[in-house]
N, C-alpha and C positions, 0 to 999 in steps of 0.2 A: 610287110606292107605291099599290097598289090599295086599294079600300075594304074588301075582305075579305082579311085577311092570310093568306099561305100559311105554314103551319108548316114549319120547315126539316126536321123529321123526316119529314113526309108528302112533301115535295119530294124528299128523298133516297130514300125508298122508291120514288118514281116514276122517278127519273132515275139513281140509283146512281152508278157511277163516272164519269158525265159531269161530276159535281160533286166539287170538292175541299172537304174539311171542315177548318177551322182549329181545332185542338185546344187552343190557347192559351186560357186562361179569362179572357176579357174581361168586364168589368162592364157591365151595361146602365144607362146614366146619363141618358138623355133621356126625355121624356114619351112618345115613341113607342117601344114595346118591339119592335114588328115593323116593319122597313123594308127596302126593296130598291130596286135601280135599276142603271143602268149605272155602272161604276167610273170615277173619275178618281183619279190617284195623285200622291202627293208623297213624296219621301224627304228628310228633314231630321233634324238632331240638335240638340236643345235650342235651336232658333231657329224661331220661328213666323211670321216675316214673310211667307213664301210661303203658309202656311195662310190667313192673313188676306187676302192678295191674291186667292187663288183663290176662297175663300168669299164674297168681295165681288163676284164675277161671277155671271151667271146659271147656276143649277144645273140647271134643267129636270128635276128629279126624280132627279138623279144622287146617288151616294154617294161622298164623298171618303174615300179610304183613305190614311192618313198613317203611314209607317214612321219612327217616331222612335227606332229602335234599342232599343226596350224601356226607355228611360230614364225613371225616375220622379223625377229631380232637378229638372226644371222642367216647367211646364205648356205644352202646345202649343196649347191653346184655352181661352178663358174665356168668360164670359157674353156679352160684347159681340161677339166673333167669332161665337159660336153664334147670337146674335140676327140678325146679318148673314146667316148661312146661311139662316135661316128666311125672312127678307125676300127673299132671292134665289132661293127655290124649291129648295133642296137637300133631298133626302129624309133624308139622314143623314151621319154622320161616324164612321169607325172609326179610332181612334188607337192605334198600337202604342207607347204612352207614357202620359203623364198629361194631365189636364185640371185646371182650377181652377173655382171658383164652382159647384160641383156642385149645390148646392141650387137656384140660379137656373136652371141648365141643365135640371134635372129638371122644371121648369115649362114649358119651351119645347116647342112642337110639332115636335120633331126627334128622329130616331133618333140616339143616341150610344152608342158602345161605346169603352171605353178600359181600360187596365190598372189605373188608379187615379187619385188626384188628389194635387196638391201646390200650395200657395198661391204658391210661387215663380214669378215671371215668367221667361220664356225670353229669350234674346237676340233682337235683331231686325235682324240684318245682311242677311237675305235669302239666307243660305246654304241650299242644297238644290236639288233638281231636281223638276220637274213632268212628269207623263205618262211616267214610266219604269216598267219592270217592277219589281215588288217581290217579295221572298221573305220571307214571314212564317210562322214555324213550319213551314218546309219547303214551303209552298204558294205557287206563283207567282200573283201578282195583276197583271193587265194592265189598263190604261186601255181602256174599251169593253166589257170582260167584264161579265156580270151578277153581282150579289152579293145574297144574302138573309141577313138577320139577325133573330134573335129571341132569347128568353131561353135557348133550347137551344144557340145557337151561331151560327156564320157558315159559309155555303156559297158557293163561288165557282165559276163556269164554268171548266172546264179549258181 
């Protein structure tokens, strides 16, 4: 994340169809409303063991995009996993699903976008896949592509 945030609207005006716009209405839930970086991906459903594992490794300014199948039944990240992401240098996390501990996460210097929140814990069996292509709202998101997030939305390199 740069010191001067780039507005997604301005970025889209500059680059146009080089970028895909995710129209799904994610909520901005972390203290950093503007964040960007290279993508890492996880696909999992109501199981956050892989999310915890990946965010426990060096982030080097990356953004973890988690496709939780839009499920709001269980949270895929809470305050302890989010704090681990901050400690490990992640710029942000985008979750196509729910988080929990949203008030604590709102205080952390991390970009977080999710569909909502639910206090219910997810399972922890480790089911899921990392660094796979995701399709969220018709937009393909690949590990290594750049992503930009702000209150207006999410843009991803095609």
